[in-house]
N, C-alpha and C positions, 0 to 999 in steps of 0.2 A: 484693684484690678483697672480702674480707671487711670491710675498712675502709669501702669505699664502701657496702656493704649496710647498715651501722649507720644511714646517713643517708638510705636510701630510704624512702619512704612505704610504709605497710602495703599499699595496694592494689597496688603494684608487686611488693612480696614474695609476694603471694598469686596472682600470675599462674601458671597451670600451665605447666609447660615440658617435659612428658613426653608420650610417645605409646606406646601399648601395641603389642605385636608384630602383632596383627591390624590395628590402625590403620595401622602402617607398610606392611604388605602392601597395605592398601586405598589408601593414598596413593600408592604406587608404581604401582599399576594405573591410577589415575586419571591421574596424571602421563604415563604412556605413552600412554593413550587420548587425551588432549588434545592432546599433541605430535604423535601419528600423524594426527588429524583435521585440525588445522591445517596440518600438512605437506602432506596430500593437497589440501586446499582451496588452499593457497598454490601448490603445483605446478600445479594446474589453472588457477588464476587467472593465474599468471605465464605459462603456456603460451599462454592465450588472448590476453593482452596483449603477449606475446613480450618481457617484462620480467622479468628475474631478480630485480631489486630488489624487485618486488611480492612474489615468492615469499619472499623473506628478511624483508620487513616483517611479512608475515603469520605466519611461523613464529616470529619474535621476539615478536609479540604473543601467540602461543599459548604460548610459553615463559613470558612474564611472568604471564599469567593462570594457568597450571599452577602456577607457584611460589607465587602468592598463595593458591591454593586448597589446596595440599598441604604447604607447608612449615610454617606455623603449626600447633600442636597443637590444632586445632579440637576441640569435644567429640565430633563424629562419629568421631574417631580415638582417643577415650579410652573406648570403651565396654565393653571387656573387659580390665580390669586384672588383673595377675598376682596370685595369692594366694601371698605369700611364706611359707616355713616360719618358725617362731618360732626364736629364738636358743636354743641350748642353754645352760643356765646352769651346769651341773655340769661340772668338768674331766674329761677323759677320763683313765682310769687309765693309769698308766705300764706298759709291758710288763714282765713279770716275767722272770727268767732261765729259769724252767721251761716257759714257754709256746713258745719257739721251739726247734725241734729242732737238735740240735748236727749238724755235718757227719758225725761219725763214726756217729751213729744213723741218718742218711739213707743213708749208705754201707751199713750193715748191712741196712736194709730192702730195698735193691735186690738183695741176695744175692750180693755181691761180697766 
């Protein structure tokens, strides 16, 4: 994949592909609401027409619309980015032999 990325134009490389956690929650909520509304409308219309196929067409249309609105990382889903911690540059010190209690000293502390 990295080989292909070398030949991609800059405007393709700069397309945002992330969505923050709040945006994911909002997208899921929108997806469920759109599917529910189209499902109810499709059921009612299909019942009136006595055609289950009409229900399915409306439900599929709702699914396609909800996918178009919620799957791409639109700017509305990227409003609250996470603030990541900075990387520690210093190496952690190795534990010394004096810091860990020996089993015999732990046994003595319990009073046995």
